N, C-alpha and C positions, 0 to 999 in steps of 0.2 A: 504494501499499499504506501501510494508517494501523495504529495500536495503537488501541485504546480497554482506559484504565486506568478501575477503582473504584480509589474515595477512599485506603483503601491501600496499593497497585500505586503510584498517581503516588507516595505519603508515600514507601515505598520507595525510588522512583527519583528524590524531590528529596535527601533522605537522602544514598543512594550520591554523585551527582552532587558532592553538595559539598562533601563528601571533598579532592575534584579542583580544583574551583572554585568562583566565588563567586558567585551566583548572585541578579539582580537580577528583580524582577516586582513587576509592581499591588501594592499593600497596603493593607487601610486602615486610618488611624490615628483612636482617637475621639475625638472631642472637643479635637483640633488643626486643624480647620478653621477660616474667618477669622475668626468668631466662638465659644465658648468651647462653645456648644453642639451645634455643626454637626462633623458626623466627615472629614477631607478623605484622596482616593486620594491614591499619588504611590507610582512604583516607588522601592525599597527592599529594602537586602541584607533573605536572605533562606533560612533553617536547616531551614526547617519545611513542609510544603505547606499547614496549617491556615492557613497567614498568609499566604496569595494568593487577594489579590480576582480571583476568573474574574466575578463576574453583572455587574458595576458600573464604571460607563467611569471612568478616572484622573480626574482634576480637570488632573492638569498632566504634562508632555511628559517620555518616555522618555526624553529628550536628559538629560536632568538623574544620570543612571544611569550615561552612558560621557561626556558631559563637565561635570564639577559647578559651580558656577557659581567656587569658592573650591575650594581644596584645597595643603595644606603642604607644597611641595618642603625648604623648607631650613630648617636651626633655629640664628641666628643667635648668640655667647656673645658674653660677651668678648673672649678669641683666636681664635675658631673659629668656623667655620661648617662644621655637618655636615648629611646630606640626609637627607630624613624616609626612614624605612622606609617599602616599599609592597609590599603585601600580593603577592607574586608567582605566584599563582596566576590563569590566567583567567577570562575574565568568558563566561556564560553569561548572557542577557538573555534573560527571556520575555516574546515579543511580543504586543501586539492587533494581530492582520488591518490596521486602520487604522494602528497605529504603524507597523508593517512598512511597511505605503506608502508610509511619512513618511520614512522610511529612505535605504529605493529612494531615493525622488525627492534625498534631498539629497546623497546616495551623485553620483547625474547632478548638480548643479551641481557637488559639488566634481572630482569627477570626469571631468567629458567637457567642461564647460565652459574650453571657449580659440577659441581665432579661430575665423571661421566661414570653413568650407572654402567656397572658389570649386567650383562642379560648372560641369562643361564640355557644355554638350548636343551 
């Protein structure tokens, strides 16, 4: 079973989901590529369906949305250490099929990679 939404319906779904969730999806950033006249597509925070790039392939992996390269966890002042405030909302990531298969493979490596099982015949 599946659902087919028009552009307005998809936009309403994204707006409703963004009230309770952080939503990440492929986004096209114009002029922010490796060169000044190139575009880049990567997974970023989304609040509206019009921001989502559905046609072109992303230049960077979805993993940066799940496990960012850098994240502020603590703030140090002269006499205090404070924890950074984190958004308590759960995260939804709109993945492409190829990225979903990569995530399944990554889960298999991290969750099922253990000692080799001895098979008895």
